[in-house]
C-alpha positions as CSV (number, residue, x, y, z in Angstrom):
1,M,248.0,102.2,71.0
2,N,246.0,98.9,70.4
3,K,243.2,100.1,72.7
4,I,242.8,103.3,70.6
5,V,242.7,101.3,67.4
6,V,240.1,98.9,68.8
7,A,238.0,101.9,70.1
8,V,238.1,103.6,66.7
9,S,237.2,100.4,65.0
10,V,234.2,99.8,67.3
11,V,233.0,103.4,66.7
12,L,233.4,103.1,62.9
13,N,231.7,99.8,62.8
14,G,228.8,101.2,64.8
15,I,228.5,104.1,62.3
16,L,228.6,101.6,59.5
17,I,225.8,99.5,61.0
18,I,223.7,102.5,61.7
19,S,224.1,103.8,58.1
20,L,223.4,100.4,56.4
21,T,220.7,99.0,58.6
22,G,219.3,101.7,60.9
23,V,219.3,102.5,64.5
24,I,217.5,99.4,65.9
25,P,220.0,96.8,64.6
26,F,222.8,99.0,66.0
27,F,221.2,99.0,69.5
28,L,220.6,95.2,69.2
29,F,224.3,94.8,68.4
30,L,225.3,97.0,71.2
31,S,223.0,95.1,73.6
32,L,224.5,91.8,72.5
33,F,228.0,93.1,73.0
34,V,227.3,94.5,76.5
35,N,225.5,91.2,77.6
36,I,228.4,89.0,76.4
37,T,230.8,91.3,78.2
38,L,228.8,91.1,81.5
39,I,228.4,87.4,81.3
40,W,232.2,87.0,80.8
41,Y,232.7,89.3,83.8
42,V,230.3,87.3,86.1
43,F,232.0,84.0,85.2
44,S,235.4,85.5,85.9
45,L,234.1,86.7,89.3
46,F,232.7,83.2,90.1
47,R,236.1,81.6,89.1
48,K,238.0,84.1,91.4
49,N,235.5,83.4,94.2
50,Q,236.1,79.7,93.9
51,E,239.9,80.1,93.9
52,M,239.6,82.2,97.1
53,T,237.4,79.6,98.7
54,D,239.9,76.8,97.8
55,D,242.8,78.9,99.2
56,I,240.9,79.5,102.5
57,E,240.1,75.9,102.9
58,G,243.7,75.0,102.3
59,I,244.7,77.5,105.0
60,Y,242.1,76.0,107.3
61,S,243.5,72.5,106.8
62,L,247.0,73.7,107.5
63,V,246.0,75.4,110.8
64,D,244.0,72.3,111.7
65,K,247.1,70.2,111.2
66,F,249.1,72.7,113.3
67,E,246.7,72.4,116.1
68,E,246.8,68.6,116.1
69,H,250.6,68.8,116.1
70,L,250.5,71.3,119.0
71,E,248.2,69.1,121.0
72,N,250.4,66.1,120.4
73,V,253.4,68.1,121.7
74,H,251.3,69.2,124.7
75,S,250.3,65.7,125.5
76,L,254.0,64.6,125.8
77,E,255.0,63.9,129.3
78,M,257.8,66.5,129.1
79,F,255.4,69.3,128.2
80,Y,252.1,68.2,129.9
81,G,250.5,71.1,131.7
82,D,252.7,73.8,130.2
83,E,250.7,77.1,130.3
84,T,252.4,78.4,127.1
85,L,251.4,75.4,125.1
86,K,247.9,75.5,126.6
87,G,247.6,79.1,125.5
88,L,248.8,78.2,122.0
89,I,246.3,75.4,121.8
90,T,243.5,77.8,122.8
91,H,244.6,80.4,120.3
92,S,244.8,77.8,117.5
93,R,241.3,76.6,118.3
94,Q,240.0,80.2,118.2
95,L,241.8,80.7,114.9
96,I,240.3,77.5,113.4
97,N,236.8,78.6,114.6
98,N,237.2,82.0,113.0
99,L,238.5,80.5,109.7
100,H,235.6,78.0,109.7
101,D,233.1,80.8,110.2
102,Y,234.7,82.8,107.4
103,I,234.6,79.8,105.0
104,Y,231.0,79.1,105.9
105,E,229.8,82.7,105.6
106,N,231.6,83.4,102.3
107,S,231.1,80.2,100.4
108,I,228.4,80.1,97.8
109,D,228.0,76.4,97.6
110,L,227.2,75.7,101.3
111,E,223.7,76.4,102.5
112,E,222.7,76.1,106.1
113,P,219.6,73.8,106.4
114,A,216.6,74.9,108.4
115,P,217.0,74.4,112.2
116,E,214.4,71.6,112.3
117,E,216.3,69.6,109.6
118,T,219.7,69.7,111.2
119,S,220.8,66.8,113.3
120,E,224.1,65.1,114.0
121,E,223.0,62.0,112.2
122,D,221.9,63.9,109.1
123,P,224.6,63.4,106.4
124,S,223.4,66.4,104.4
125,F,224.4,68.7,107.2
126,D,227.8,69.7,105.9
127,R,229.0,72.2,108.5
128,Q,231.6,70.9,110.9
129,P,231.0,71.6,114.6
130,R,233.0,74.3,116.3
131,I,235.9,73.2,118.3
132,E,235.2,74.0,121.9
133,D,237.8,74.8,124.5
134,E,238.1,72.0,126.9
135,E,240.0,72.2,130.1
136,T,243.3,70.3,130.1
137,P,243.7,68.4,133.3
138,Q,246.6,69.5,135.4
139,I,249.0,67.0,137.1
């Protein structure tokens, strides 16, 4: 009901503006209204994108903590060399790498520097290295 009242009000105000001032001021009013609406929409999309990025980074840190905990359990003497835990560690590393790639590809505030500018000593290079699978020594 409220949407109908607002729509009728906008149409009647548009007719009033046309009849009092002419067609050009009406189109200027319409343009201003559309531009303000689009600006609001773009900012809401930026806000939603930032929330999604923050959520994904939170998931990334939780999975990273899980992997560290799993490695600590695997390094215990009781579980050292267990193939199931080794498979879980490998799987968690793959998951972390996939999440990191997703964060990097979909984040708007991270930019990859040119290849000649990247080095391990460069503090501006913000991307973390990928976790590589390393062989766990067997007893």
